[in-house]
N, C-alpha and C positions, 0 to 999 in steps of 0.2 A: 692744484688741491695738493696732489700728493703722488709720489713713488713711479718711477720709469719701472716697468714690470720687468723682472728676472735680475733686478740689482740686488745683490745682498745688503742686509742689514737695513733696508727701508732709506737708503740714501740714494739721492739723485746724481749728486756729484755734479759734474759739468753736463747734465743733461736736463732735457724738459721735464718738469714734475706732471704729473697725471694722477687723474681719480680712478679708484679700484672700479671694477667691473660691479654689477648689481649682485647682492650676495647676501645671505643670512647673516653673515657677518660684516662688522663695522670696518674692522681693520685687518690687517695682515693677509689673509686670505691666502697662504702659502705663497703668494706672490713675490714678496721682497722680504720676508721674514716676519715671524708672527708678532714681534713686538712693534711693527711699524703701526702709525697711525695718522690720521688726516690732520694737520696741524693747522686747526682753526685757532688754537689757543696761542699760537707762535704770535699772531698779529698783534697781542694784547702785550706781549713779553718781551724779550730784551731787543727787538728788531729796532733798529736805529739808536741804539744805545748813545748817551753823549750829546744826543741832536739837541738844539733848540730851536728858536725861530717860530714863524707863524705862516700857515699856508694861506692859498688864495681864497679860503672859505672862511676865514677867521677862526680858524681852530689853531688851538696853541699847541705846539708839541713840547711834552713836559720833558725831563732829563732822561727819563726811561725810555724814550720814543713814543710813549703813548700820548693818544691826542684827547686834549680836552677843550672844551668849548668856552671861550672868553666870554661868551654872550649869555652863559648860564642864568637860569633864575635868581635873581637878588644878588648876582655876583656885583660886588663893590658897592652894595646899596647897605641900608641901615636896618633891611628887614630883619626881625627876630623871631624865630619860631618858639609859641608858646608851647608850655608843658604837654598840650594835648593836640600839638603840631599843627594848631591855626596859626596863620601868618598875622600879626601885628604890625603896627603902622611903619610904613619904610616908602621904599621905591625904588626905582631902577630895573624892576621888573619886567617892564614893557607892558604895565596894566595902568589904568589910571580909572579913579572914581567917574563914572558916568555923569554929566551935567545936564544931559537932555531927556531925562526921564521923570516924570513927575513923581513926587513922594509925599503924599497927603496921607499920613496914618491914621489920621481922624476919619477919615471917608474910606480910606483903602488899607486895610491891613496889609503889613509888611509880607511879601511872596505872590501878591495878586497882580493880576494885569496892570492896573494901575499904581502899583508900587511893589515893583519886584523887588527884592533883597539884594542890595550893592555888593559886589565884590570888589572891594578896595585896593587890595594886592595879592599878589601871587607868590608862592603857591597858599591856596585858601582852602579851609575847612569848616563844615558845618553839619551840624546834629540836628535832627528835626524827627517828629512824628507825623507820618504819613496820613495819620487818621485825624491830624489836627490841620490838614491843610487847607488854607483858607481861601482856593481857588478851585473852582470845577467846571472852567470854561472849556477847555481842551480834552476830546474825548477821542480823536485820531491825528496822527500825524503825518502829512503830506511833504514829499512823496517817500520818505522813508520809513513809513511806519502804517503803510495802506493796509485795512483790514484787521489792524491790531485795535484790540478795545482797550484805552487808557481812560475810560469814562469816570474812573474815580477820582478823589481829591488830588491837586497839586500845590507845589509850591514852585514859584518863578524866581530867578534870579537874572541880573543883569552884570556885565562886564564891559569894559572899555580896552581895547588894545590898540599901541600906537606902534605895533610893529608885527611883521607876518610872522606864523607859526602853527604849529600843530596844537589845537584847543583839546584838551582833555577833560572830561568830566567823569568820576567813577564813584560807583555807590557799592557799599559794603554790602554785596548780595552773598546771602548764606541759603544754600538749597534745602528745601524742607522744612522753612519756618514758617510758612503761610504769609508771608510777606515779599511780596512783588512790587518793587518801586523801581519805574524804569528810567532812564537817563536821556534826555533830548538836548540836542544842540540846535538852536534856531537864529536865523539871520534877522529876525523881526517877531514882535509879540503877536504871531500869527501861528495858528496850527498848520497853515499850507506853507510855511518858510522852514521846513526841518531840513536843517544839512546833515545830521548823523542822529542814530539813534540806537540803544543797546539795553540788554538786559542788565549790563553790569558796569561797561566802559565803552563810551563813545567818545570818538575823536575825529578831529577833520582840520586839514590845512585851512585857515584863515588868513585874510589882508587885514590890514589895520582897519579898526571900526568897532561899533559897538554891537555885542552879540548877546543872546538870552539862554538860558538852562532851565530846562522845565524836569522835575521830577515827579513824575505821575504815576497814577494806582492804576496796576493792570487789573482789569476784570475778568475771571474765567467763564468758561461757558454756561456754567449755573447761575451767572450772575453775582457770583461774590467779589467783593471788593477786598484785592489782598493789601491795603495799605497798613502801614506800620513803620516803627522806627528806622532811621537810615542814618549813616553817615557820608557824606557829601566830600570830595576831593575834587578840587578844580586846579589844573597846573596847565603850563605851556611848555613844549619843547621848542626850543629855539635852536635853529642852526642844522636840522636834520631833516629839512625839506630840499629836493632837488628843483631847479630852473625848469620851466618848459623848453622842450626841444622840437626839433623839426623831424620830419619824415616818421619813420618807425620809432626812433628813439623817444618820441612824444610817450608813446604808449607804454614803453619801457619804465619811464620816469611816473607815468600815472600809476603804474603796478607798485612801484617802490614807494611811492607817496601815500598808498593807500591803507592807511592805520588799520582799518577793520580788518583786512586782510592780512597785513605785516607789520604787526604792533612791534615796537622796537624797545621792549621793556622785559624782556626775556620771558614771555609769554610762550612761544615756542622757542625750544633749546637747540643748540648744536650737538650732534652726535654723530662720532665717526670712531667709537672703540666697543669692545665687546660689554664693557660695563653699561653702556647705555643704551645699548641694542634695542631697539624698538621690537616686540612680540610679531613679526608679520614674516610672511614666506619669502618675500623678497623687498629688500629696504633700498629705496630710489633716493632717498635725501631730500625728501619734497616734504613742505610742510601741509600742503594741501593736494588733493588728487588732481592729476596731471592730465588735460584732454587735449586733443588734436582732431581737428574736423568732425568734431561732434561725437568723439570717440573715448571713452574713458581708458587711460593706458596705464597711468603710475597712480599707485595708492601713496596717499599721503599719511603721514603718520603725527603730525604736530611737533616734529623734530626734522632738522636738515644738516646737511652737509654741501661746501661749496659748489660741486660739479651739479650736484642735484639742484640745488635752489637756484641757480643762473638759470638752467632750462626752465624749471618752474615758472621763473618770472619771464621768459622769453614766451612760452606757450601762454601765459595770461594776457602779455603784451598784444599778442596775436588776435586773441578771443576780444579784447577792446577795440582793436583796429577794425576788426569784422563789425562789431555792433555800431560803431562810430561812422561806418560806411554804408550800412545796411546791407552788407553781406552774408549770406548764410553760413552759419558755423560748419557745413560740410564741404566749404569751399577749401581746396589747399593753398597754401602759403607755395606760389609758384609751382615747382615740380616736386617739393617736397611733399612724400607720401607717406602715409601711416606706418608702413613697415619700416620706412627709414628712421621714424622717431622712436617705434616700438622696438627698441635695443638693436635697430638695424646700424647701418652704415654712419648715418647723420649722428645717432646717440654715441656711437663707438669712439667717433673724432671727437665729439664733445668731451667725452670722459677719458679718452686716451688709451682704449684697451682694443684687441680685436684687429681691425683693420689698420690699427697704429698704435705705437706706443709712448705718443707724444699727445697730451691732450691741447687742444686749440679750439675754442667756439669758432675762430675766425676759419680755420680749415674746416669745419662742420658747414658753416655758411657758404663758402667756396664750393663745397663738394656739392650740395643741394642746388647751386646757383641763385641763391637767396641773399649772398652777402658777399663781403670781400675782406682780406686782410687789410691792415694800414701798417705801412712799415716806416722804421725811424725818421726816413727823410720827411714823412710827411706828419709827426706827432703833433705839430702845432694845428693841424686838422681835427685830431682827435676832441670828441664831445661827450657830455654826460649821457650815459645809456648805452655806450659802446662797452662790448663784452671783450674781458682779459683774462689772459691765463700767465702767470708768471713763475718763475723758481728762484729759489732764494740760495744764498751760499752755506747755510747749513744743512742743504739737501732735501728741504722741503720745498711746498710750494702752495699756489692758491689759485682758484677761479673767481673772478669778482666783476662787479659790474664799475665802469669807470664814473667817477664824479668829477674829480679836476685834477690839476697838476699841482704839486708842490713847487714853488720856484723860489730862488735865492739868487740874487742879482741878474734877475730875466733868464737863468738857467734851469731848468727842470732837474729836480734833485730827489724827488719823490711822487708819490701818488695818495689823493683820497679816494676811497672806493666803498662800494656797497657790497655785502654778500652775505653768507650765514657764516658767522665768526666764531671762534671760540669765546673771544671778547670784544666788546665792542666799546664804542665813545657815543653812544647816542641821548646821553643825559636825560632819560625818561622818567627817573624816580624822584617824587618831590623830597621824599625823606633822605635822598643822597645826590643832591644838586651839583656835586664835585665829580659824581660818578668814580667813587673810589673802588667799589666793588666790581665795576663792569657787568656788561649782561652778554650773554652768549645767544646765538641765534642771529635773526636778521638783525643787522646792525650796520654802523658805519666804522671805518677805520682809516689809519694813516700809515704809510710804509714808506722808507727811503732807499735810493739805489745805495750799492756798494761803494761807489765813488763819493758818497755824501755820509758815509758813516752807517748806513744801514746795511740790510741784507739782501735786497732784490737785486736780482742780476739783470742787466740790460740786454745782455747777451741773449737770455732767453726770456724774454718780455713779450708776448704777443697780443696783439690787439684785433678785435673782429668789428666789422658793423654790419647790421641786418638792413637790406633794402627795403625801401617803402614798398609793400605788396601792391599798390595800385600801379606802379610804374613797370611792374614785370610782365 
């Protein structure tokens, strides 16, 4: 992420860049110049300037070295957004008008179980008044809405996807307006087929197929139905979902793919400067609170920086592994202790301070006996979900999670990664399908090595892999 401690002017030079220790400050900290800051924004800037071509994930690198998804919604299609932002006739967005849902408006009004409103193209927008909901069939959604009273009227929608992606359904929730229309994504027209629900923004990774969206009315404890007007936006994020992996990496990937936890739309922003410093005693760079062995250790702030976020994902992945294997949360990951994680030696190796002046998650894993470093001769064995630290020729660095290599002519020239970035290219916004603005926080990015026109130094590029806890 940033800085070798003790070097002047915040420059790493020919050293491994590291993260700062936890502090009330986001930058400088008196360690390497007060003007130094963790350069998440560098990833979306000039790195790899002048490069072109396309990486192995279908992400196309622009002339400025930024990565843009060639499969973005509507790219190359005739979809035209209307003045109100709704999608008009077109195609090429991966959606198709469903042909297997009955539509008899005479006996079944639009928006009911027997005649859900068809979503023909994406992005899609619809405006309705929940008080006029034609259906009142679903009262509770399982398994994702157990115990939540949705017994007011609802509108039902249907869409068909011909390729995999993250399906998003968002309503314009305004707190305090006495309207509470919740959003649910279903795999079937059944209240027990809920894939995701939310007060405002539901999202879930889906395979090709037919899916349903229910905008339902929440009922409060006094029995009041909080129905009212809403605006629904539906879109799909293509290209920002990682493939399944083996071993512990499977759970790292699950955490990254969990849109409800880590949305890639700028909901949680990047912070490593005094200007954005969260008002907390110690800022650990984690979006959500961090737990290990069932103990609360790190305070989440809704903001993040790279070393903190990669550690956050690691801890969340271990909790997922424990749940999947029926292991109590109090069980340690091999010999890793709470003290080691709680700003102890493991933490310091991960961030690169205290016991070391070089950040490496691989060294942290090896120190705890729960993982290993992967050296250049074995780079062909690196898989999605491995942890990476690297330095750049401009004196900055980053801590990331590996997605894939970028290759040209069979040779590795760069990498695709996930992290908390100053700017990313996750294509989350239906109003900005080409992602011209970029989003900070949890996101995906592409960078190149110096011998391929970028700034990443192969000499200071380090990869670590966590062992499967069940094999320790």
